Structures are given as C-alpha cells and as structure tokens.
C-alpha positions in Angstrom: 26.9 28.4 14.2 23.8 28.9 12.5 26.1 29.9 9.6 27.8 27.0 9.7 24.6 24.6 9.9 23.3 26.5 6.7 26.8 25.8 4.9 25.9 22.3 5.3 25.3 20.6 2.0 21.6 19.3 1.5 23.0 15.9 0.6 25.4 16.0 3.4 22.7 16.5 6.0 19.8 14.8 4.8 21.4 11.2 5.9 21.0 12.6 9.4 17.3 13.4 9.2 15.0 12.0 11.4 11.1 11.7 11.2 9.2 12.2 14.7 6.1 10.0 14.3 4.1 8.7 17.1 4.8 4.7 18.1 2.5 2.7 16.5 2.2 0.0 18.9 -0.3 -2.0 17.0 2.0 -2.7 14.2 4.7 -3.5 16.5 2.6 -5.8 18.2 2.0 -7.4 14.7 5.6 -7.2 13.4 6.5 -9.4 16.4 4.0 -12.2 15.5 4.7 -12.5 12.0 8.5 -13.4 10.9 9.9 -14.8 14.3 7.0 -17.3 14.7 6.5 -18.2 11.3 10.1 -19.2 11.1 10.1 -21.0 14.6 7.1 -22.8 13.3 9.4 -24.3 10.5 12.1 -24.8 12.7 10.1 -26.8 15.3 8.2 -28.7 12.4 11.2 -29.8 10.6 10.6 -27.8 7.6 12.8 -24.7 7.7 12.3 -23.6 4.1 8.6 -22.8 4.2 9.2 -21.0 7.8 12.0 -18.9 5.7 9.7 -17.9 2.9 6.9 -17.3 5.1 8.8 -15.4 7.2 10.2 -13.6 4.1 6.8 -12.9 3.1 5.8 -11.2 6.2 8.7 -9.0 6.4 8.0 -7.8 3.1 4.6 -6.9 4.2 5.6 -5.5 7.2 7.6 -2.7 5.3 4.4 -1.7 3.8 2.1 -2.1 7.2 1.8 1.7 7.5 -1.2 3.6 9.5 -4.7 4.1 7.7 -7.9 2.4 7.6 -8.4 -1.1 6.8 -9.0 -0.6 3.3 -6.0 1.2 2.7 -4.2 -1.5 4.3 -5.3 -4.0 2.2 -4.3 -2.3 -0.8 -0.8 -1.0 0.6 -0.1 -4.4 1.6 -2.0 -7.0 -0.7 -0.9 -5.4 -4.1 2.7 -5.9 -3.1 2.1 -9.1 -1.7 0.9 -10.4 -4.9 4.0 -8.8 -6.5 6.1 -10.7 -4.0 4.7 -13.8 -4.9 5.0 -13.3 -8.5 8.8 -12.6 -7.8 9.5 -15.5 -6.1 8.0 -17.6 -8.7 10.1 -15.9 -11.5 13.0 -16.3 -9.3 12.5 -19.9 -8.3 11.8 -20.7 -11.8 14.9 -19.1 -12.7 16.9 -21.1 -10.2 15.5 -24.0 -11.7 16.9 -23.7 -15.0 20.3 -23.0 -13.2 22.6 -20.2 -12.2 24.5 -18.7 -15.3 25.4 -15.2 -17.1 22.3 -15.3 -18.7 20.5 -14.2 -15.1 22.2 -10.8 -15.8 19.9 -10.2 -18.8 16.9 -11.6 -17.1 17.5 -9.4 -14.0 17.7 -6.5 -16.0 14.5 -7.2 -17.7 12.9 -7.6 -14.3 14.6 -4.5 -12.9 13.5 -2.3 -15.9 9.9 -3.4 -15.1 10.4 -2.7 -11.4 11.8 1.1 -12.1 9.5 2.2 -14.6 6.5 1.2 -11.8 7.8 3.9 -9.8 6.1 6.7 -12.0 2.6 4.9 -11.1 2.5 6.1 -7.7 4.0 4.7 -4.0 1.8 1.6 -3.9 2.9 0.2 -7.4 6.3 1.4 -6.8 6.5 -0.7 -3.5 5.2 -3.5 -5.2 7.6 -3.4 -8.3 10.6 -3.2 -5.7 9.6 -6.3 -3.7 8.7 -8.0 -7.1 12.4 -7.5 -8.0 13.8 -8.5 -4.7 11.8 -11.7 -4.4 12.9 -12.5 -7.8 16.7 -12.2 -6.8 16.1 -14.1 -3.6 14.4 -16.6 -5.4 16.9 -17.1 -7.9 19.9 -17.0 -5.4 18.6 -18.6 -2.0 19.6 -22.3 -1.9 15.9 -23.4 -0.8 14.4 -26.7 -1.9 10.9 -26.9 -3.1 8.9 -25.8 -6.7 8.8 -23.0 -7.9 5.0 -22.4 -7.3 5.3 -23.8 -3.8 7.8 -21.0 -2.8 5.5 -18.5 -4.2 2.4 -19.7 -2.1 4.8 -19.6 0.9 5.6 -16.2 0.3 2.0 -15.2 -0.2 1.1 -16.9 2.9 3.5 -14.8 5.2 2.0 -11.8 3.6 -1.4 -12.6 4.2 -0.5 -13.7 8.0 0.4 -10.0 8.5 -2.6 -8.9 6.5 -4.8 -11.0 8.6 -3.2 -9.8 11.9 -3.7 -6.2 10.4 -7.6 -6.7 10.3 -7.6 -8.5 13.6 -4.8 -6.5 15.9 -5.6 -2.7 15.4 -5.3 0.3 17.5 -8.5 0.8 19.5 -11.5 1.9 17.6 -13.7 5.3 18.4 -17.2 5.1 18.2 -18.6 4.4 14.8 -18.2 0.9 14.0 -17.1 -0.3 10.7 -16.4 3.0 9.5 -14.1 4.1 12.3 -11.1 4.3 9.9 -12.6 6.6 7.2 -14.1 8.6 10.1 -10.7 9.2 11.6 -9.2 10.1 8.2 -12.1 12.9 7.8 -11.4 13.9 11.6 -7.9 14.4 10.7 -8.6 16.7 7.8 -10.6 19.1 10.3 -7.9 19.0 12.8 -5.0 19.8 10.0 -7.8 22.6 8.9 -7.6 24.1 12.5 -3.7 23.7 12.6 -3.6 25.5 9.1 -5.9 28.4 10.3 -4.0 28.6 13.8 -0.9 29.3 11.7 -2.6 32.0 9.2 -0.2 34.9 9.1 2.8 33.5 10.3 6.0 31.8 8.8 4.3 28.1 9.3 1.2 28.9 7.3 2.4 27.4 4.0 3.5 24.0 5.7 0.3 24.2 7.7 -1.7 24.4 4.3 0.7 21.5 3.0 -0.2 19.3 5.7 -3.7 19.9 5.0 -3.4 19.0 1.6 -1.7 15.5 2.8 -4.7 15.2 5.0 -7.4 15.7 2.5 -5.4 13.1 0.1 -5.6 10.3 2.6 -9.4 11.2 3.2 -9.9 11.0 -0.3 -8.0 7.6 -0.9 -9.8 5.9 2.1 -13.5 7.3 0.9 -12.8 6.1 -2.6 -11.4 2.6 -1.8 -14.9 2.7 0.4 -16.8 3.4 -2.3 -15.0 1.1 -4.9 -15.7 -2.0 -2.3 -19.2 -1.1 -2.4 -19.5 -1.3 -6.0 -17.2 -4.7 -6.2 -19.7 -6.3 -3.3 -22.7 -4.6 -5.5 -23.8 -3.1 -1.7 -25.9 -0.3 -1.5 -24.5 2.7 0.6 -25.5 2.6 4.3 -26.7 5.3 6.2 -23.1 6.0 8.2 -21.4 5.9 5.0 -23.6 8.5 3.5 -23.5 10.7 6.4 -19.6 10.3 6.5 -19.6 11.2 2.8 -21.5 14.2 3.2 -19.2 15.7 6.1 -16.6 15.2 3.7 -18.0 17.5 1.6 -18.4 19.8 4.1 -14.7 19.8 5.2 -13.9 20.0 1.2 -16.0 23.1 0.8 -14.6 24.7 4.3 -11.0 24.2 3.2 -11.7 25.8 0.2 -12.8 28.9 1.9 -9.9 28.3 4.2 -7.4 28.6 1.6 -8.9 32.2 0.7 -8.3 33.0 4.1 -4.7 31.4 4.5 -3.9 33.4 1.2 -5.3 36.9 3.0 -2.4 36.4 5.3 -3.9 37.8 8.1 -3.8 36.2 12.0 -7.3 34.9 12.7 -8.9 35.0 16.0 -8.5 31.5 18.0 -11.9 30.9 17.9 -11.9 30.6 14.3 -9.5 27.7 14.3 -11.4 26.0 17.1 -14.5 25.5 15.1 -13.1 23.1 12.8 -11.4 21.3 15.7 -14.8 20.9 17.3 -16.2 19.1 14.0 -13.2 16.7 14.3 -13.9 16.1 18.1 -17.6 15.3 17.0 -16.4 13.0 14.3 -14.5 10.9 16.7 -17.1 11.1 20.0 -20.2 11.0 18.2 -21.2 14.0 20.0 -22.6 17.2 18.8 -19.8 20.0 17.8 -20.9 22.7 20.1 -21.0 26.2 20.0 -18.9 27.7 16.8 -17.3 31.1 16.0 -19.7 34.1 15.3 -20.3 34.8 12.0 -18.6 37.8 10.3 -18.5 39.1 7.0 -15.4 41.5 6.9 -14.0 40.2 3.6 -15.5 37.6 0.8 -13.1 35.1 2.2 -14.3 35.4 5.7 -18.2 35.5 4.6 -17.4 32.3 2.5 -15.8 30.5 5.5 -18.6 31.5 7.7 -21.2 30.2 5.1 -19.3 26.7 4.8 -19.3 26.7 8.8 -22.7 27.1 8.7 -23.1 24.4 5.8 -20.9 22.1 8.2 -23.1 22.7 11.1 -25.9 21.5 9.3 -24.5 18.1 7.8 -23.3 17.4 11.6 -26.5 18.1 13.1 -28.0 15.4 10.6 -27.8 12.1 12.6 -30.2 9.7 10.8 -31.8 10.7 7.5 -35.4 9.4 6.9 -35.8 6.6 4.5 -37.0 8.9 1.8 -34.3 11.2 2.3 -31.8 8.0 2.3 -33.2 6.8 -1.1 -33.0 10.1 -2.6 -29.3 10.3 -1.8 -28.3 6.7 -2.8 -30.0 7.7 -6.0 -27.7 10.8 -6.7 -25.1 9.0 -5.2 -25.0 6.6 -8.8 -22.9 8.1 -11.3 -25.6 7.4 -14.0 -28.2 8.9 -12.1 -26.0 12.1 -11.6 -26.7 14.2 -14.6 -28.5 17.2 -13.1 -25.8 19.5 -11.1 -26.4 19.9 -7.3 -27.9 23.5 -6.7 -26.6 23.5 -3.2 -24.3 21.7 -0.6 -26.4 21.5 2.1 -28.6 18.2 2.9 -28.1 14.9 1.2 -27.1 16.3 -1.8 -23.9 17.0 -0.1 -22.8 13.1 -0.2 -23.6 13.5 -3.9 -21.4 16.1 -4.7 -18.6 14.5 -2.6 -19.0 11.2 -4.4 -18.6 13.1 -7.9 -15.8 14.9 -6.6 -14.1 11.8 -5.6 -14.8 9.9 -8.9 -13.4 12.7 -10.8 -10.3 13.6 -8.8 -9.6 9.4 -8.8 -9.8 9.3 -12.6 -7.5 12.3 -13.1 -5.1 10.7 -10.8 -5.1 7.3 -12.8 -4.6 9.3 -16.0 -1.1 10.4 -17.4 1.1 7.9 -15.4 2.5 5.6 -18.5 5.1 3.2 -17.5 6.3 3.6 -20.8 6.7 7.4 -21.1 9.8 9.2 -20.8 9.9 9.1 -16.9 9.2 5.7 -16.8 11.8 4.6 -19.2 14.5 6.8 -17.3 13.4 5.3 -13.9 13.5 1.7 -15.3 16.7 2.1 -17.0 18.6 3.4 -14.0 17.3 0.3 -11.7 18.1 -2.3 -14.5 21.6 -1.0 -15.2 22.2 -0.9 -11.2 20.8 -4.4 -10.6 22.5 -5.9 -13.8 26.0 -4.2 -12.9 25.7 -5.6 -9.3 24.7 -9.2 -10.3 27.6 -9.4 -12.8 29.9 -8.5 -10.3 28.2 -10.8 -7.7 28.7 -13.6 -10.3 32.3 -12.8 -10.8 33.3 -12.7 -7.0 30.9 -14.9 -5.2 29.0 -17.3 -7.5 27.6 -19.5 -4.8 26.0 -16.5 -2.9 25.5 -13.8 -5.6 22.4 -12.6 -4.5 23.0 -10.1 -1.7 24.8 -7.5 -3.7 21.5 -7.2 -6.5 19.3 -7.3 -3.3 21.0 -4.6 -1.7 20.9 -2.3 -4.5 17.2 -3.2 -5.1 16.5 -1.1 -2.0 18.8 1.7 -2.8 18.1 2.6 -6.5 14.7 3.2 -7.1 14.6 7.2 -7.5 11.5 7.9 -5.9 12.7 6.2 -2.3 15.1 9.2 -1.5 18.4 10.6 -2.1 20.9 8.2 -3.6 24.0 9.0 -1.3 21.8 9.3 1.9 20.4 5.9 1.5 23.7 4.4 0.7 25.2 5.7 3.5 22.3 5.0 5.6 22.2 1.2 4.3 25.9 0.7 4.8 25.6 2.0 8.5 22.4 -0.3 9.2 23.8 -3.3 7.9 27.1 -2.9 9.8 25.0 -2.5 12.9 22.9 -5.3 12.2 25.4 -7.8 11.5 27.3 -6.8 14.6 23.9 -7.3 16.6 23.2 -10.5 14.9 26.7 -11.8 15.4 26.6 -10.7 19.2 23.4 -12.9 19.8 24.9 -15.9 17.9 27.7 -15.6 20.8 25.4 -15.1 23.5 22.5 -17.7 22.6 22.5 -21.6 21.8 20.4 -23.9 20.4 18.3 -23.6 17.2 15.7 -21.2 18.4 17.7 -18.4 18.4 17.4 -16.8 14.9 13.5 -16.9 14.9 13.7 -14.8 18.4 16.2 -12.5 16.2 13.7 -12.5 13.4 10.8 -11.5 15.8 12.8 -8.7 17.6 13.5 -7.3 14.0 9.7 -7.6 13.0 9.0 -5.8 15.9 11.5 -2.9 15.4 10.5 -2.6 11.7 7.2 -0.4 12.3 9.2 1.8 14.5 12.0 1.9 12.1 10.2 3.8 9.5 11.4 7.1 11.3 15.1 6.5 9.6 16.3 4.4 7.0 19.6 3.1 8.8 17.3 1.8 11.6 15.1 0.2 9.1 18.1 -1.5 7.6 19.1 -2.9 10.8 15.6 -4.7 11.4 15.6 -6.0 7.8 19.2 -7.0 8.3 18.3 -9.0 11.4 15.4 -10.5 10.0 17.5 -11.5 6.5 20.4 -12.9 8.6 17.9 -15.1 10.3 16.4 -16.5 7.3 20.0 -16.9 5.8 21.2 -18.6 8.9 18.2 -21.1 8.9 18.2 -21.9 5.3 21.9 -23.3 5.8 24.4 -20.5 5.6 25.6 -19.6 9.1 28.9 -17.9 8.0 27.1 -15.3 6.1 26.9 -12.2 8.3 30.8 -11.3 7.8 30.5 -11.6 3.9 27.4 -9.4 4.3 29.2 -6.3 4.9 31.9 -6.8 2.3 28.8 -7.6 -0.4 26.8 -4.2 0.8 30.1 -1.8 0.8 30.6 -3.4 -3.0 26.8 -2.7 -3.7 26.8 0.5 -2.3 29.9 1.5 -4.5 28.4 0.3 -7.7 24.7 1.9 -6.9 27.0 5.1 -6.3 28.8 5.1 -9.7 25.9 3.9 -12.2 23.0 5.8 -10.0 25.0 9.1 -10.7 26.0 8.5 -14.3 24.6 11.6 -16.4 21.5 10.4 -18.2 20.6 8.4 -15.0 21.2 11.1 -12.3 19.7 14.1 -14.4 17.0 16.0 -12.0 15.3 17.5 -15.1 14.5 14.2 -16.5 13.5 12.6 -12.9 11.7 15.9 -11.5 10.9 18.1 -14.6 7.9 15.8 -15.7 6.2 16.0 -12.4 6.9 19.8 -12.0 5.3 20.2 -15.7 2.5 18.0 -14.8 1.7 20.2 -11.8 1.9 23.0 -13.8 -0.4 21.7 -16.5 -3.0 20.7 -13.5 -2.6 24.6 -12.0 -3.3 25.9 -15.4 -6.6 23.8 -15.9 -7.8 24.7 -12.5 -6.8 28.6 -12.9 -8.9 28.4 -16.4 -11.8 26.9 -15.0 -12.0 29.6 -12.2 -11.5 32.5 -14.8 -14.1 31.1 -17.3 -17.0 29.4 -15.1 -20.2 30.9 -15.3 -21.6 32.3 -11.9 -23.6 29.7 -10.3 -22.1 26.6 -11.9 -21.9 23.3 -10.4 -18.9 23.3 -8.2 -18.4 19.7 -8.6 -15.5 20.4 -11.4 -13.7 22.9 -9.6 -13.5 21.2 -6.7 -12.2 18.2 -8.4 -9.6 20.4 -10.4 -8.3 21.9 -7.4 -7.8 18.5 -5.6 -5.9 17.3 -8.6 -3.7 20.5 -9.0 -2.7 20.0 -5.0 -2.2 16.5 -5.4 0.2 16.9 -8.4 1.9 19.5 -6.6 2.5 17.7 -3.8 4.1 14.7 -5.9 6.0 17.5 -7.3 7.3 18.8 -4.0 8.4 15.6 -3.0 10.5 14.9 -6.2 11.9 18.3 -6.0 13.2 18.1 -2.6 14.4 14.5 -3.1 16.3 16.2 -5.8 17.7 18.7 -4.1 19.3 16.5 -1.5 21.3 14.6 -4.2 24.9 14.2 -4.3 24.9 15.8 -7.6 22.3 18.1 -7.5 24.6 21.4 -7.0 26.4 20.9 -10.4 22.9 21.2 -12.3 22.5 24.5 -14.2 18.5 24.8 -12.6 18.5 22.6 -9.4 15.9 24.9 -7.5 12.9 23.0 -8.8 11.2 23.9 -5.3 11.2 27.4 -6.5 8.6 26.3 -9.2 6.6 24.3 -7.2 6.1 27.0 -4.6 5.3 29.3 -6.8 2.7 27.1 -8.6 1.1 26.3 -4.8 0.7 30.0 -4.4 -0.9 30.4 -7.7 -3.4 27.5 -6.7 -4.1 29.7 -3.3 -4.7 32.7 -5.0 -6.9 31.1 -7.7 -8.9 29.5 -5.0 -9.3 32.8 -3.3 -10.3 34.4 -6.8 -12.9 31.4 -7.1 -14.4 32.4 -3.5 -14.5 35.9 -4.5 -16.2 35.5 -7.6 -18.7 33.3 -5.5 -19.6 36.3 -3.7 -20.2 38.8 -6.3 -16.6 40.2 -7.1 -15.8 41.8 -10.4 -15.3 38.9 -13.0 -12.0 39.7 -15.0 -12.0 40.3 -18.6 -11.7 37.5 -21.4 -8.4 39.1 -22.5 -7.0 39.1 -18.9 -8.1 35.5 -17.9 -6.7 34.2 -21.2 -3.3 36.0 -21.2 -2.8 34.4 -17.3 -3.6 30.9 -18.7 -1.4 31.2 -21.6 1.5 32.1 -19.7 1.3 29.4 -17.5 0.9 26.9 -20.3 4.0 28.5 -21.8 5.7 28.0 -18.5 5.0 24.2 -18.7 6.0 24.0 -22.1 9.3 25.6 -21.0 10.2 23.3 -18.3 9.3 20.2 -20.3 11.7 21.0 -23.1 14.7 22.4 -22.0 16.0 23.2 -25.4 13.7 25.6 -26.0 13.0 27.0 -22.4 14.3 30.6 -22.7 12.7 30.9 -26.2 9.2 29.9 -24.6 10.0 31.6 -21.3 10.5 34.7 -22.9 8.0 34.7 -25.8 5.0 34.6 -23.5 2.6 37.1 -22.8 3.0 40.5 -20.8 2.6 39.6 -17.1 1.2 42.9 -16.1 -0.9 43.3 -13.0 -4.5 42.6 -13.3 -6.2 45.9 -12.1 -8.7 46.0 -8.9 -8.0 42.3 -8.5 -5.8 41.4 -6.0 -5.9 37.7 -6.1 -5.0 37.9 -9.9 -2.2 40.5 -9.6 -0.8 37.7 -7.2 -1.1 34.7 -9.9 0.8 37.3 -11.9 3.4 37.9 -9.8 4.3 34.3 -9.3 4.1 33.5 -13.1 6.9 36.2 -13.4 8.8 34.2 -10.9 8.6 31.0 -12.9 9.2 32.8 -15.8 12.5 34.1 -14.3 13.3 30.5 -13.5 12.6 29.1 -17.0 14.8 31.5 -18.8 17.8 31.4 -16.5 19.4 28.7 -18.5 
C-alpha cells in the first residue's frame, strides 16, 4: 500500500492535497456581511449595477482577507483593491469603445503586466491578477454606468470589507494597539519551542522552516508598524519599543537555536519550554517565570543560554524610564545610528532590531525587476493564455465572451500553484458551484435569492482557502449571483462549457516549451537564494571578532527569506505535469542543501563568537568561491557542467565540523549542477 502511494506522481496527487488550518470565524463573519448585503442593497434600491460592482469588489478583497495584523491586512487588501479599481476603469473604458478583435491585443498587454508582477512578491502578484480579472469583467459584463463610476463602486466594495476587517476581528489579547504585532512575535517564540522540541528528529528541518516563516511574518508586521510611524511622523511609543526589543531577543535566540538544531541532538524538554514561556508572557502580560538552567556543554548551548538570559532581561523591563526612552528613540532613528551597538541588552536591543528590519527590508526590495528574464517569462505565459482565451471566446460567444479569459486569469499565473492541479480543481469547483446555484434557483423564488447565495459564498470564502476547488465553489456562487442580477439568468449552464474550454486552452498554452520550463521559472529564485547564502557565508567567515551583529543577522534573514521563496517555487515545479520530462527537475535538492549551508554557517558564527578557531583566509575563500560558482552554473544551464566542474577543491576543513558540513553540501550541489 505504501509503495503504491509513493508511485503516484506528484502532479496527480497534488489536486487532492488539503491544507489543515483553523477556522477564521471573524473572516467568515466579514464575508457574510459583504457581497450578499451589498448586492441586496442594490436590488432593494432598484440599482442592481452598483450592487453588483460593489459585491464584486468585496469578493476580490475577501480573497485577500488572510490572518495577520491590522497593518498587514491594510496592505494585503488595500493594494489589490486599488489595482482592482484600476482594472475596472481600464475594462469599462474598453467596453465604452465597443467589443471587437482589438480587445485581444489590449488584454495581451494587461496580461503581460499582470504576469510580470508575479516576481514582485505575493501581494503585488495578487494585485496584478485582480487588475486583470476586473479589466476582463469591466470590458465584458453589460452593466450601465460611466467607467469612473464603475471603478469607484468596485473600490467601495473593497473598502467596505477593509472597514469590517478593522472592526470585526478576533478577540484581542492584552496589549492594546500592538496586539497584532505582539501576537506575531509570540508566534515566533512558539515556533522556536516547536523547533527545539523536534531537534535531533525527523521533523527538525520542517520545524526550522516553520520558524523561518514565523520570523518572516513578524518581520513584515514590525516593518509595517515602523513605516506607519514614519509616514505619520509619530514618535515610537513605549509599547512599541518594548516589543521591538523583545523581537531582537527572539532573533538572537533563534540564531543560537539554529546552532543547536545543527548539532542534531535531542534536547531536554525544559529547553524547548523556555521560549514557550516567553510566548505566554507576550500574550498575557505576565512574567515568563522560571527558565531552563544554564549549561555550557557546547558552544551552541552556551550561546543559547546567553541569548535566553538576554531575552529574560528584555521581558523583565516593563516600563523604561523617560531618559531610557529618549535614548532608545534616538538610537532607533537611522540617521542617529552610526555607532555600532556593543550589546543586545537594554534599550539598544530595540535599535538593533530596527536596523536589522531596515536592512532586511531593503534587501528584500532589491533584485525583483518586473522586466527581468523571469518577469518577461511570467508575463508572456499569462498574456498568451489570456489572448488565446479571449480570441476563442469572441469566436464562440461574442455577447458573453468574458468568462473564458476570466477563468484563465485565476489559473495561469505560475506562482499560484501547479497548472494541472489548479485546472482540475477549477473545473470541479465550477461544476459544483453551478449545480448548487441551479438547485437554489429551483428551490428559492423572488428577487432576493441571488443575494442570499452571494452571502453564502462570501461566508464560505475564508474557510475555502484550504483547497482551490472549494475556493472555486465559493467564487462561482458569488459570480453567478452577480451575473444573474445583471441580466443573464441563463448563464449557469453556459459557464460549465466555457470553463471546460478555458481549462483546455490553459493546459495547452501553459505547457508550451518556453512557458513551462522549470529552469526559467524556478532557476532564478534558486540562483538568488544561493547568492544570498554566499553573502551570508562570506560575512560569517570574514567578519572581525566583536563586530556589530546587525549585518550578520540581516544577511541571515535575507538568506532564509530567499530560500523560502525558492523552496515554494521548487515545490510548485515538482508538481507540474511536465516536471518529469525535465532533465533536472529536483530543485529541492539544491534548496535543501543551501538551507543546511545557512544552518551550518549560523552554527559556525555562534562558535566563532565563543572563541572557536577562525578558519584560514584560503579556506574561507575556497568555500565562498565554490558557492558562487554553483550559482553561476545554475544561472546559465549552457555552461553548467563547465562551471560546476572547474570550481575549487571541496575537501573537508580540518578541525571545523561546521565548515566541513558546508563543504559536503556544496559537493552535493556541485554534483547536481554537473549532472546535465
């Protein structure tokens, strides 16, 4: 039985994967109060078109209503909301000119911009997708009104859900306005406790990756908080400075913990429980209580105990004095931050964390060009699929052509998931949604029942993030409600045919050789991750003793962030239908090896901080050059074998287990790079 399960190809098993997530009850309540009531208000006032447009805007905003702080919610919902309004303005303006074949090149251009935005991160990728969707719907749906008015109605629907997001939230823990950021930092300590509890076992690496994800979310929340303060010219408050200092303590504790995880030895339960006590202290406002007793059996354990003591000092400080607060605020300003912090203790911890957040944010924003090779490939894939869908739709059904390209919009973007899996789930979800909607039309009477179906779909949408087919059911119920109210009551049956055609077009066009090549869609992320890893390794091996840790912490965070993006892209490529035909499909091998290199380099940095013998200049340069050669080899497949085989010798490093581990992982990457 087990062998049969292992024999199932990844592309065939992926459509049945189901995410296990907690039920977001607050988001469910928000969804029920959005599209349905807005559509019902339009029906009740005799102006269905504004109700349809506002409901459409709230539906698109509901797709982005994910857990997070208030500020992350504003960004994750607000930026796509502006893009949706812009798309509706463009689409309605195209409709005002009149339908025709000129729509194909127009949608090609919008699709290219939308696809190229996939390389800029998930928020801007969602914004590009929703801009494309509203452009198509605005150009095709027969709704009255000026283009600017339609755009404002869509924006109003998005803002209505955003307003509910600010009002209807889960019960807040103690801590007032910073509860969202505090919860994010508390999650870091919980994830750290889980990782320490899994040390030495099979779940150690997945637990460390979950810890990296928690750090990324807390990092984003605190950076948005700092950006808000700067835009409002508001001085940092006491609660914020305390939380920033505690995040600095969490970052230092995570670095020491990675060194413990690298040693791959099970740890006493009391060690894992200490970070859990910090998480409980953040949520309740009470002291963390007793922590694990110090032990100096290894350099990593000594570093962990020292970081644990620093964290305890940060949590013991409840209200800094006015002089301490003034000094901390001065240190927190970048222009007053010239001198390196000599210690992570005290208010300087907040300054350290702010500088790390700033450096990581700057590094994250760099290197994501929409016009680079990856952006051009992403844009071309989306543009060709949208243009082909629009052309076929205009040939088959010129009066209701918009459903085909709209379906393709939610399938073809390469960062959303494997193409075959999304296509299968899209078709299954559409069929289920159409059947439910048709059944409701037979059982319910009057003019209000579409609003009820839209409300049901809106309530289902936050829960439906577990599976794309279920999410498609929710969206189908809502869209069919909008289409029914806008004057097309017979649309349900036609949508199954349109969806089938769109899925077929996407499968064919999306698997064209250039558009489906994993090297072009994944290789750039893996290469960027290797270069970030090389920068971190070089800094660890070349930094002077006692140097300010800000740059090292920022480089480590940037490396883990790049590796997380590369792993996501590699997992998606591994589940693609044509992945098995590629000569080098196992990108996860490279990503896993690079993750272990960062872990080993972190352990090396901890050991060097505690007086370990520093490697020679030649040894350090040899390892850094080898890692740089691996990045060059993967970046240019035409000279992969030559670059991989001509690198420096990767012999073990005498008297240094961490760098010997680095050399072993580099050898693994070299073998992969030279395989073709």
